[in-house]
C-alpha positions as CSV (number, residue, x, y, z in Angstrom):
1,M,58.5,110.5,114.4
2,K,61.3,108.5,116.0
3,H,60.7,109.0,119.7
4,R,62.4,106.9,122.3
5,L,64.4,104.9,119.8
6,K,68.0,104.7,121.0
7,Q,69.5,102.6,118.3
8,R,68.7,100.9,115.0
9,K,66.9,97.5,115.1
10,L,68.1,96.5,111.6
11,N,65.3,93.9,111.4
12,R,66.9,91.8,114.2
13,T,65.9,90.5,117.6
14,P,67.8,92.1,120.6
15,S,70.0,89.0,121.0
16,H,70.8,88.8,117.3
17,H,71.5,92.5,117.3
18,K,74.0,92.2,120.2
19,A,75.7,89.3,118.6
20,M,76.1,91.2,115.3
21,Q,77.6,94.2,117.1
22,R,80.0,91.9,119.1
23,N,81.2,90.1,116.0
24,L,81.8,93.2,114.0
25,A,83.6,94.8,116.9
26,Q,85.9,91.8,117.3
27,S,86.7,91.8,113.5
28,M,87.5,95.5,113.6
29,I,89.9,95.0,116.6
30,E,91.5,92.1,114.8
31,H,92.0,93.7,111.4
32,G,91.9,97.4,112.2
33,Q,88.8,98.0,110.0
34,V,85.6,96.4,108.9
35,R,83.7,96.6,105.6
36,T,80.0,96.4,105.9
37,T,76.8,98.3,105.0
38,V,76.4,102.0,105.9
39,Q,73.6,101.2,108.3
40,K,75.6,98.6,110.2
41,A,78.7,100.8,110.3
42,K,76.6,103.7,111.8
43,D,75.2,101.3,114.4
44,L,78.6,99.9,115.2
45,R,80.4,103.2,115.5
46,P,79.1,104.3,119.0
47,F,79.5,100.7,120.3
48,M,83.2,100.7,119.2
49,E,83.8,104.2,120.7
50,K,82.4,103.0,124.0
51,L,84.7,100.0,124.0
52,V,87.8,102.1,123.4
53,S,86.8,104.5,126.2
54,L,86.3,101.6,128.6
55,A,89.7,100.2,127.5
56,R,91.4,103.5,128.3
57,S,89.8,103.4,131.8
58,A,90.8,99.8,132.3
59,R,94.4,100.7,131.5
60,Q,94.3,103.2,134.3
61,G,93.4,100.5,136.8
62,S,89.6,100.4,136.6
63,I,88.4,96.9,137.4
64,T,84.8,97.8,136.6
65,A,85.7,99.0,133.1
66,R,87.5,95.7,132.5
67,R,84.4,93.7,133.6
68,Q,82.2,95.8,131.3
69,I,84.5,95.0,128.4
70,H,84.2,91.3,128.9
71,K,80.4,91.7,129.3
72,L,80.0,93.6,126.0
73,L,82.8,92.1,123.8
74,S,83.0,88.6,125.1
75,D,86.3,87.0,123.8
76,R,87.8,85.5,120.7
77,S,91.2,84.1,119.8
78,I,93.2,85.9,117.1
79,I,95.5,83.7,115.0
80,P,98.7,85.5,113.7
81,A,98.4,86.3,110.0
82,D,101.6,84.4,109.1
83,R,100.2,81.3,110.9
84,R,96.7,81.1,109.5
85,E,97.5,78.5,106.8
86,E,99.2,76.3,109.3
87,Y,96.3,76.7,111.7
88,E,93.8,75.6,109.0
89,D,95.8,72.4,108.3
90,M,95.8,71.4,112.0
91,S,93.5,68.8,113.4
92,L,90.8,69.9,116.0
93,A,92.9,68.5,118.9
94,K,95.9,70.6,117.9
95,R,93.8,73.6,117.4
96,A,92.4,73.3,120.9
97,K,96.0,73.1,122.3
98,V,96.9,76.3,120.4
99,L,93.8,78.2,121.7
100,R,93.6,77.0,125.3
101,A,95.9,75.8,128.0
102,R,95.5,72.5,129.9
103,S,93.5,74.3,132.6
104,G,91.0,75.3,129.9
105,R,91.9,79.0,130.1
106,R,92.3,80.9,126.8
107,Y,95.7,82.2,125.9
108,R,95.9,86.0,126.0
109,T,99.2,87.3,124.8
110,G,99.7,85.2,121.6
111,A,103.3,84.3,122.7
112,P,104.5,80.7,122.1
113,K,104.1,78.4,125.1
114,G,106.3,75.4,125.6
115,K,106.6,73.3,122.5
116,L,103.8,75.1,120.7
117,P,105.0,77.2,117.7
118,F,102.3,79.9,118.3
119,T,99.2,80.5,120.3
120,G,96.1,82.6,119.9
121,E,95.8,86.2,121.1
122,S,92.8,87.4,123.0
123,V,90.7,90.2,121.5
124,T,90.4,92.0,124.8
125,H,94.2,91.8,125.2
126,R,94.7,93.5,121.8
127,L,92.0,96.1,122.6
128,L,93.7,97.0,125.9
129,N,97.4,96.9,124.8
130,S,97.3,97.8,121.1
131,V,94.2,99.9,120.3
132,A,93.7,101.8,123.6
133,E,97.4,102.5,123.8
134,R,97.2,104.6,120.6
135,F,94.4,106.8,121.9
136,E,95.6,107.5,125.4
137,E,95.9,111.3,124.8
138,R,92.8,111.5,122.5
139,P,89.6,112.6,124.2
140,G,87.3,110.9,121.6
141,G,86.6,110.3,118.0
142,Y,88.5,107.0,117.6
143,T,86.9,105.8,114.4
144,R,86.1,107.1,110.9
145,L,83.4,106.1,108.5
146,I,84.2,106.1,104.8
147,K,81.4,105.5,102.3
148,L,82.3,103.4,99.2
149,A,81.2,103.9,95.6
150,Q,80.6,100.2,95.1
151,R,77.3,98.6,95.9
152,R,76.7,95.2,97.5
153,V,76.0,92.4,95.1
154,G,72.4,91.2,95.4
155,D,70.4,94.0,97.0
156,G,72.6,96.9,95.9
157,G,73.1,98.1,99.5
158,E,75.4,101.0,100.2
159,L,78.8,99.9,101.5
160,A,81.2,101.6,103.9
161,I,84.4,101.0,105.8
162,L,84.7,101.7,109.5
163,Q,88.3,102.0,110.7
164,F,90.4,103.4,113.5
165,V,91.8,106.9,113.1
166,G,95.5,106.9,112.3
167,D,95.6,103.7,110.2
168,E,98.1,103.7,107.3
169,E,95.5,103.1,104.6
170,A,94.3,106.5,103.3
171,P,90.7,107.2,102.5
172,G,91.6,108.1,98.9
173,S,92.9,104.6,98.1
174,V,89.9,103.0,99.7
175,T,87.2,105.0,97.9
176,R,88.8,104.9,94.5
177,P,86.2,103.1,92.2
178,A,87.3,100.2,90.0
179,K,87.9,100.8,86.3
180,T,85.0,100.0,84.0
181,A,85.4,98.0,80.7
182,R,85.1,101.1,78.7
183,K,87.9,102.8,80.7
184,R,90.1,99.8,80.3
185,R,89.6,99.8,76.5
186,A,90.4,103.5,76.3
187,D,93.6,103.1,78.3
188,S,94.7,100.2,76.0
189,R,94.1,102.3,72.9
190,Y,96.0,105.2,74.4
191,A,99.0,102.9,75.3
192,L,99.1,101.5,71.8
193,A,99.1,105.0,70.3
194,V,102.0,106.0,72.5
195,K,103.9,102.9,71.6
196,L,103.4,103.5,67.8
197,A,104.4,107.1,68.1
198,K,107.7,106.1,69.9
199,Q,108.5,103.6,67.2
200,R,108.0,106.2,64.4
201,R,110.1,108.7,66.2
202,G,112.9,106.1,66.8
203,G,113.3,105.5,63.0
204,K,114.4,109.0,62.2
205,P,117.8,110.4,63.4
206,E,117.3,113.1,66.0
207,A,118.8,116.6,65.6
208,S,121.3,116.0,68.4
209,E,122.8,112.9,66.6
210,A,123.7,114.9,63.3
211,P,127.1,116.6,63.3
212,S,127.1,120.3,63.8
213,K,128.6,122.6,61.2
214,P,131.2,124.3,63.5
215,E,132.6,120.8,64.5
216,A,132.8,119.8,60.8
217,A,134.7,123.0,60.0
218,A,137.0,122.6,63.0
219,E,138.4,119.3,61.7
220,P,140.0,120.6,58.5
221,A,141.5,123.5,60.4
222,G,143.1,121.1,62.8
223,A,144.4,119.0,59.9
224,A,145.8,122.2,58.2
225,E,147.6,123.1,61.4
226,G,149.2,119.6,61.5
227,E,150.4,119.9,57.9
228,A,151.9,123.3,58.6
229,A,153.8,121.9,61.6
230,E,155.2,119.1,59.4
231,G,156.3,121.7,56.8
232,E,158.2,123.6,59.4
233,Q,160.1,120.5,60.5
234,K,161.3,119.5,57.0
235,P,163.9,122.4,56.6
236,E,165.4,121.5,59.9
237,S,166.0,118.0,58.8
238,S,167.7,119.2,55.5
239,E,170.2,121.3,57.4
240,T,171.3,118.4,59.4
């Protein structure tokens, strides 16, 4: 029986377990969701809920909550998505200038400074100003866990996605399994059959294209009326 076991060990030492939770939480704050095994996602979920609750308290002015966030989460610089390729091509000296000021303090807001085209954003700054701001009026339940149909390559472990509630990506689009080779072949055969049927149908004239009988009968009647009108005009011309 599992007595006095507060959390999962996941075959890791306490220091390794804390580092794993911290890294997963930082990635989730940066990208809005994280894809990992079901066991790790279940272990990360209460840790992430606690961080969001502390961030809400810190936004209300609690210095203690802010210190606890720095203690649990540490810090990491987030590079803007449109600047990642440029950051990868930089030298180590230029990367250091983008991440930290001359005083050695890490940039927080991500706004350009001086001649720098961009700077890194602090994970704690995004947690306080972006994530916690969305859940100011929500008492709890900030995350959702979605189990995936795919298995991890290698050991076949169950995969899941842990994401914040209210993200644009719907669970249906995430959990949709990939098409198998058999399904792709069946779809190609069906598309070919539809194409051939359309070609056969296009060779024959449709019923709407053939002239209708009333219209064909109406043309001689109009012509006869025109001839009668010409016959009436001829005597007038003889009298003159």
